[in-house]
Structure formats: C-alpha cells, structure tokens
N, C-alpha and C positions, 0 to 999 in steps of 0.2 A: 763450385762444380760438383755434381754428384759423382761419388766414387763408384767404380764398377760393381762392387759388392752391395751397394745400396740402390742400384738401378734395376732395370728389367733383366730377368733371367728366365730361361726355360730349363727343364730337366727331363731326361728320358730314362726309362727303366724297362726291363723285360723279366718275365718268368719263363722257364724253359723245361724241357724234358730231361735235362741233365747238364753237365759241365763241359762237354766236348763241343767247342764252337764249330767244328767241321762236320759233325754228324748229328748233334742234337737240334731240336726244333723249338721255336717260340710257341708258347701257349697263351701268353697275354703280354700286353705292353701298355705303357702310359706315357703321355707327353703332358707336362704341366707347365703353365706359364704364370709368372707373377711380376708385376711392374715395380714393386718396391717391398721392402721388408714389412711383414705384417699385412700386406695387401691381399685382396681377393685372389685366390688361386683358381685358374681356369684349367680344367682337366679334360683331356681327350683319351679315351681308353679303347683298347681292342682286345677281344677274346677270340682265340684262334683254335680251330680244329686242326691239329698238326698233321693228321693223316698217318701217324705211326702210333704204336702203343705208348702210353704214358706210364713210366715205371712207378711203382708204389713209393719208392724213395723220393721221387720228385713230388708226388702228390702230398707226401708227408711234410714237405717244405712249404709249398704254396697253397695246398688245399684244393687244387683243381683236379678232379678225377677225369679219367678218359671218357666215362659216360656223360658227364656234365659238358665236356668240351664238344663231344659229338652232337649233343642236343642243342647247345647254345653257341658254340664257336662258329666263326666264319671260315671259309676256305682261305688258305694262306695267300694266294696270288693277289687278290684285291687288297688285302690288309697290308701286305708289304709295299704295294704301290702307294697306298695312303700314307704309310709311315715315312717312306722316302720323300714324298712330296711335303709332308708336314715338317720334317726336319729342314728341308730346303727353304720352306717359307719362313721358319724361325731364323735361319741363317741370313736370308735376304732382308729380314727386318732388323738385323744387327744384334740379335739377342744371343749372348753366349749360351751354350747348352751344357748343363751339368750332367755328367754321366759317371756314376760311381764304378770304378774299375772298367773304364771305357774299352780297353781291348777285348773284354768279354762281350759286352752288349753290342758294340758296334761291329765287331767281327762276325758275330752270330747273325746280325741283321744283314750284313753284306752277303753272307753265304745264303741266307734265305732269299735275298733278291736275285742272286745268281741261279738258285735252284728253281724259283717259281716265276721270275720275270725275265730270265736270260739277260740280266742287267747287273749293276753293282751299285754300291753306295756312292762311289766316286762319280758315277754318271749323274746321279741326282744332284750332286753338289758341285758339279764342274764349273758352274757359273757363280756359285755362292759358297765358297769354302766355309766349312763349319768351324766355329771356334769352340773348343771343348774345354771345360773346367772339370777336372777329376779330383774329388775331395781326397781320395786315397793317395794320389801322387803328391798333391799339395801338402797334406798333413805330414806325410813321410819325409818330405824335403825340409819343411819348415820346423818340424819338431823331431828330427831324425834320431835323437838319442833316447826318446821315450820308449820304454820297454812295453811289451804286450802286443796283442793283435790289433789289427786296424780294419776290422769289418765295419759295415755301416752301423751296426748296433754299438760297437765299441766307440766309433767316432761320435755318435749321438750322445753317448754317455760322457765322453771327454769334453764336448762343446756345449753340453746342456741343452740338447735338442730332444724334444719328445718324439718318439717313434711309435705311432699308433698303427697296429696292423702290419707288422714286419712281414716281408715277402709277399705283400700285395704291391703290384707294380706302381700304382699311383701313390700309395703311402711311402714307399721307398724313394720314389722320385722327389716327393715333397721334402722328405727328411734330408736327402742328399743336397738339395738346394739350400736348405736352412743351414746345413753344416758348412757349405761353401761360404755363405754369408758370414757365419760365425768365424771361420778361418780368416776371412778378409778383415774382420774387426779385430781379432786377436793379433794378427800380424800386419796391421795397417802400415806400420813404419817401413816394412819390407815390400809391401804389395801395392800400396795406393798409387805409386808413380808408374806402375806397369799397366799397360792396357791389356784387355783380355787376349788380343791377338799376340802380344808379346809373351803373355803367360802360356798361351797354347804352344808356342815354339819352345819355350823354356821347359815345359812339362815333358816334351818328347826327350829332351836331354836328361832331365832328372830321372825319368822313368828308366831310361837306358842304363844310367848309373846304378839305380836301385836294383835293376835286373842283374847286372854284373855282380853286385854285392851278394845278392841272394844265390846266384849260381856258384859263387866262390864258397858260400856257406854250405851249400849242398855237397860240393866237392870235398870240403874238409870233413864232412860227416859221412862220406862214403856213399852218397846218393847219386844216382845217374839222372835224376829228374832235370829236365831242361826248362830254362826260363827264357821266354821270348822278350827281347828288348824293344820290340816295335810298339809304338803308341801314337795315336789312339786306335789304330787299326792294324791287325796283323796281315802280312802279305798272304795272297792266295796260295794254297797248295793244290794245284790243279787235280792231282790224282785223288785227293780226298774231298775236295770241295764240290765235285760234280754232283 
C-alpha cells in the first residue's frame, strides 16, 4: 500500500505585502499538485494587484514591485474566489495540502476572502474539510531537540531539498512539498501508520504545545510578544479583519 508521503500531494504558498495577516495583502499565490515523488508538478499561479502600496521591504523579499502588480496583477476578488475553489477541489479529491507555516498563509487567505468576497475559507471547505501538512510543525515535533532556525530554506538544507527561486510562491510550494515527503521518509517508523487526517489533528496539538513553549521562552527573556496557538487557521479578530 502506498504510504501517504509517497502518494498525491498538493501544496499552497503566498507572497504578500508584509507579515501582518490581519492587515497585509496577497500579491501572488501558487497551488502545485504532484501525484508521486519525482512526478510531474502541475502549477496554478495567481498574480494579484493588492490595491494598496507595496512596501519596498516586501519587494526586496519577493521581487514584485507595485508598478509590476498594477500592470500585470488581477483584482483580488476573483483571485480569492478561484483560490478558495481550488483548495476545495484538492480537498474533495482527497489530496493533503502542504502549507509551510500554515497559520500565516491560510489566515491571510481567510482575511482576503472576508475582505473581498464577504466569505471565509471555512465556507469554501464546509463540505470538504482540508487536510493540512505543515513541514514546520512536523519537523519541530519530530526533531524537537535540533538547534537552529526552521525556515523553509533551513528545512530544505536539513532534508536535502533543492530550493530554486526562494520567495517565489510556486518554487516555495514545490520545496515545501518535497520537504514533507522527505520528513515522511526520514521518520517513516513514526509516521507511516498515521493517515493524513490523523496527522492534521495531531499537528494542531503539536503546534499548540510548540506555541506554549515559545511563549514561555519569550517570557523568560522579558519579551511581551504573543504567540498564537491556533493551527492551521487563526480565529477571526472582527475589529481588525474588516
């Protein structure tokens, strides 16, 4: 029987105007699908005119300028509709969806759907719940005592995955998918008996524990920074998400 990390997977990634999921906007996104390791990757990409200024700091990360997005990007409303439907279609097909640091990308998508479609990600997925695999959560739980950062670039180096064109949504999505396959292979003895649906549930528990640990670390170091334990989607904050 094919193990989940050797079977069909999808992956989703975004590039944005910043790191505030409540206020920042999507400028590009990609959904990639692969039926087996090493197989052909099918890519759907979106370029978005966010309708707000694109900070130079954001452009320095992903290379997308405000002028380029105004000239070539689409209006957000139809893009968000297409993305919501695309994720629902992958979920209906039974494909787990890899999302690196899922609470960021999925929460930002949810806020964009609320902003431009008067809807939510949950509404698109109400009949086909999404099964998420987050390489950051998986790696941090399975190799918890390894020191160092756990960005996508770090995880690619750790698991021998080539990352071409970092901070391009499609390239990052492909790399995150390959990292998840590599995590599955490396920790097969602990993962192969678990279904993706079971892993989805466990990751919510693992992420909450990881968040509590990070919050305690901040407290010990005198930082007031808050860590949200919710995964894979942060709850709406009505006053900010409007």
